[in-house]
C-alpha positions in Angstrom: -3.0 -13.8 -10.1 -3.0 -12.8 -6.4 -2.5 -9.1 -6.6 -1.7 -9.1 -2.7 1.7 -10.8 -3.3 2.7 -8.7 -6.4 5.1 -6.0 -5.6 3.9 -2.1 -6.0 6.6 -1.9 -8.6 5.2 -4.6 -10.8 1.6 -3.3 -10.3 2.7 0.2 -11.4 4.4 -0.9 -14.3 2.0 -3.6 -15.6 -1.5 -2.3 -14.5 -2.5 1.0 -16.0 -4.2 3.3 -13.5 -2.6 1.6 -10.5 -0.3 4.6 -9.9 -3.2 6.9 -9.5 -4.6 4.3 -6.8 -1.2 4.3 -5.0 -1.0 8.1 -5.1 -4.5 8.4 -3.3 -3.4 6.3 -0.7 0.1 7.6 -0.2 1.8 4.2 -1.1 5.4 4.6 -2.3 5.8 2.5 -5.6 9.0 3.9 -6.6 11.7 3.9 -3.8 9.6 1.2 -1.9 8.4 -0.6 -5.0 10.0 -3.9 -4.1 7.6 -4.7 -1.2 4.3 -6.5 -1.8 0.9 -4.9 -1.8 0.0 -6.8 1.4 3.2 -5.5 3.2 2.6 -2.0 2.0 -0.9 -2.0 3.1 0.1 -3.3 6.6 2.7 -0.7 7.1 0.2 2.1 6.1 -2.6 0.6 8.2 -4.7 0.2 5.2 -7.7 -2.3 4.6 -6.3 -4.6 2.1 -9.5 -5.9 0.8 -10.9 -2.5 -0.7 -7.4 -1.8 -2.0 -7.4 -5.2 -4.0 -10.8 -4.6 -5.3 -9.9 -1.2 -6.9 -6.7 -2.8 -8.4 -8.7 -5.8 -9.7 -11.3 -3.5 -11.3 -8.4 -2.0 -13.3 -7.1 -5.6 -14.2 -10.7 -6.3 -15.5 -11.0 -3.4 -17.7 -10.0 -4.0 -21.3 -6.6 -2.2 -22.0 -4.6 -1.7 -25.2 -1.3 -3.4 -25.0 1.5 -1.0 -25.3 5.1 -1.5 -26.2 7.7 -0.2 -23.6 9.7 2.7 -25.1 13.3 1.8 -25.8 16.0 3.1 -23.9 16.6 6.1 -26.0 13.2 7.0 -25.9 12.8 6.6 -22.3 15.8 8.7 -21.5 14.6 11.6 -23.7 11.3 11.3 -21.9 13.0 11.6 -18.5 15.1 14.5 -19.4 12.2 16.6 -20.9 9.5 15.6 -18.7 11.2 15.3 -15.5 14.7 16.7 -15.3 13.7 19.9 -16.7 10.7 20.3 -14.8 12.2 19.6 -11.3 14.7 22.3 -12.1 11.8 24.6 -12.7 9.6 23.4 -9.7 12.0 23.5 -6.9 13.2 27.2 -7.0 9.8 28.3 -7.1 8.7 26.1 -4.3 11.7 27.4 -2.2 10.6 31.1 -2.9 6.9 30.3 -1.7 8.1 28.4 1.2 10.3 31.4 2.2 7.4 33.7 2.2 5.1 31.4 4.2 7.5 30.9 6.7 8.2 34.5 6.9 4.8 35.8 7.1 3.2 33.0 9.2 6.0 32.2 11.7 3.5 32.5 14.4 1.0 30.3 13.0 0.8 26.8 14.7 0.8 24.7 11.4 3.7 26.9 9.8 5.8 24.5 8.0 9.0 25.6 9.8 12.1 24.2 8.1 10.4 23.6 4.9 12.6 26.1 2.9 15.8 24.7 4.3 14.6 21.0 3.4 13.5 22.0 -0.3 17.0 23.7 -0.6 18.7 20.7 0.4 16.6 18.6 -1.9 17.4 20.9 -4.8 21.0 20.6 -4.2 21.0 16.7 -4.1 18.6 16.4 -6.8 20.5 18.5 -9.2 23.7 16.6 -8.2 21.7 13.2 -9.0 20.4 14.6 -12.2 23.8 15.6 -13.4 25.3 12.3 -12.8 22.6 10.7 -14.8 23.1 13.2 -17.6 26.8 13.1 -17.9 27.7 9.4 -16.8 24.8 6.9 -16.6 22.5 7.8 -19.5 25.4 8.1 -22.1 26.8 4.8 -20.8 23.3 3.2 -21.3 23.0 4.7 -25.0 26.3 3.3 -26.0 24.9 -0.1 -25.7 28.1 -1.4 -24.0 28.3 -5.0 -23.3 29.4 -4.0 -19.8 26.3 -3.4 -17.4 26.9 -0.4 -15.3 25.9 -2.0 -12.1 27.9 0.5 -9.8 26.3 3.8 -11.2 22.8 2.1 -11.3 23.1 0.9 -7.7 24.1 4.4 -6.7 21.2 6.1 -8.5 18.9 3.6 -6.8 20.4 4.7 -3.4 20.0 8.2 -4.0 16.4 7.6 -5.2 15.8 6.1 -1.7 17.3 9.2 -0.2 14.9 11.4 -2.3 12.1 9.3 -0.9 13.2 9.8 2.7 13.4 13.7 1.8 9.9 13.4 0.5 8.9 11.9 3.8 10.4 14.9 5.7 8.4 17.4 3.7 5.2 15.3 4.3 5.9 15.7 8.2 6.6 19.4 7.9 3.4 20.1 6.0 0.9 17.7 7.8 0.8 15.6 4.7 0.7 18.5 2.4 -2.5 19.6 4.0 -3.0 23.4 4.2 -4.8 24.9 7.3 -8.4 26.1 6.9 -7.2 29.8 7.0 -4.4 29.3 4.6 -3.7 32.3 2.4 -3.2 32.1 -1.4 0.4 31.8 -1.2 0.3 28.9 1.5 -2.3 27.1 -0.8 0.0 27.7 -4.0 2.9 26.4 -2.1 1.1 23.0 -1.0 -0.5 22.6 -4.5 3.0 22.8 -6.0 4.4 20.5 -3.4 1.7 17.8 -4.4 2.5 18.2 -8.0 6.2 17.9 -7.3 5.7 14.9 -5.1 3.7 13.0 -7.7 6.3 13.9 -10.3 9.2 12.9 -8.4 7.6 9.4 -7.7 6.6 9.0 -11.2 10.3 9.9 -12.3 11.9 7.4 -9.9 9.3 4.7 -10.8 10.1 5.0 -14.4 13.9 4.6 -13.9 13.8 1.9 -11.1 10.9 -0.2 -12.5 11.0 0.3 -16.1 14.3 1.8 -17.6 16.8 -0.2 -15.2 14.9 -3.5 -15.1 14.1 -3.5 -18.7 17.6 -2.8 -19.8 19.0 -5.5 -17.3 16.5 -8.0 -18.9 18.1 -7.0 -22.4 21.5 -7.5 -21.1 21.2 -11.0 -19.5 18.9 -13.8 -20.3 18.7 -14.7 -16.6 16.8 -11.7 -15.6 
């Protein structure tokens, strides 16, 4: 098996521990999960061989085989562990960002514009999650013979927009790296941003690479 040619999404969903490596190297395995490991490393300017070695060591470790959760279990997991969490995370991050931008406006590394960006993300993510909760998830749970291609395509498109929004946050915050003289509020803000980034990537990964693809496989023998 040539790890170089496997997509980030394939590796994330089949190789336990791969997502931690991807997080460490800032590789997007959710929205950008369809590109190969080789291409992803090239885009990031990463040395491919050490990256492959890290992933290969995971593949060689004995792993217990797990059965993917059914659609109902996965949807419940998404609602409880990601939808609710994001609704708690973003308002607090906005509050912290407002304070940092107000108090440290003259600091050369002040994340100017972060409050506005997070506020927009909250609005877009709330709209996205409501569509899932009120339309897509009930449709999937009805086990209809009609595959909701349109709604899923829309959710995937919006996932890409969320990924682009995170890229803006990374740019505004120097890759979420606080300055050496950052105050406690600034440190708390960036710690919260990093946790939110990881949670959102995992959220999108579970939907794009596991829930949607798993259900599509069940719907059609050709997939």
